[in-house]
C-alpha positions, 0 to 999 in steps of 0.5 A, spaced: 698 296 760 695 302 758 688 302 755 686 304 748 683 311 748 680 313 741 679 321 744 681 326 743 682 326 735 687 331 732 683 333 726 687 339 724 693 342 728 691 344 735 684 342 734 681 336 737 675 332 737 672 329 742 665 327 746 662 330 752 662 325 757 658 329 762 659 334 768 663 333 775 664 337 781 671 335 781 673 340 776 673 348 778 670 353 774 674 354 768 677 347 767 675 342 762 678 335 764 680 329 760 683 322 762 690 323 763 692 317 759 688 320 753 691 327 754 698 324 754 697 319 748 693 323 743 694 331 744 700 336 745 696 339 750 700 341 757 695 340 763 694 347 767 697 351 762 694 350 755 687 353 754 681 351 749 675 354 746 670 349 746 664 348 741 660 343 738 662 340 731 655 340 728 649 345 730 653 349 734 651 357 734 656 362 731 659 366 736 664 372 736 671 370 739 670 375 744 664 371 747 667 364 747 669 361 754 676 359 755 677 353 759 684 350 762 685 343 760 686 339 767 688 331 767 683 327 770 686 321 774 684 317 781 684 324 785 678 326 781 674 319 781 667 322 779 670 326 773 675 320 771 669 316 771 666 320 765 672 320 761 674 313 760 675 313 753 678 321 753 671 324 753 671 332 755 668 333 762 666 340 764 665 343 771 658 342 774 656 349 774 659 352 768 652 350 764 648 354 768 653 360 770 655 362 763 650 365 758 656 365 753 657 357 753 653 353 748 649 348 751 652 341 751 649 334 752 652 328 754 655 325 747 655 331 743 661 331 739 665 338 740 672 341 738 677 343 743 681 349 739 687 350 742 690 354 737 691 361 741 694 357 746 699 354 742 700 360 737 701 365 741 706 367 747 704 365 754 699 370 757 696 372 750 689 369 751 689 373 758 691 380 754 687 379 749 681 378 753 683 384 757 683 388 750 676 386 748 673 388 755 676 395 755 674 396 748 667 393 748 665 393 755 664 386 755 665 383 762 672 380 762 673 372 763 676 370 770 682 366 770 683 362 776 691 360 778 692 353 778 
């Protein structure tokens, strides 16, 4: 029997609210994990394809779109026990190293309420986020975001 997963909650189309469950070495840089069953029950996100922007629901700093970090959504199951243990109700789990390496990533604490915004992944053709990032990098001189193949 499946459990009840209160998170993530879709508040607007392609905007999901959840809590930060913690960080785990089970995840690669650029990934964000959600309990596999909660992901399937509560979202329309496609694992390993959809990317989300993560920001605090309240008290977050205002940032231009081109400085935000995109994360690839991954399902958490028994193959990643540490990360899964931090997402029992559908909380978001970040990779351990993201907080220290990415100067554009907001500092998140366990229990913070965050928004997972997948509008760009849902509204535009596949690869748009990568092309958008490349355009920003060319015009602004800002470092391009790196995407790993999954």
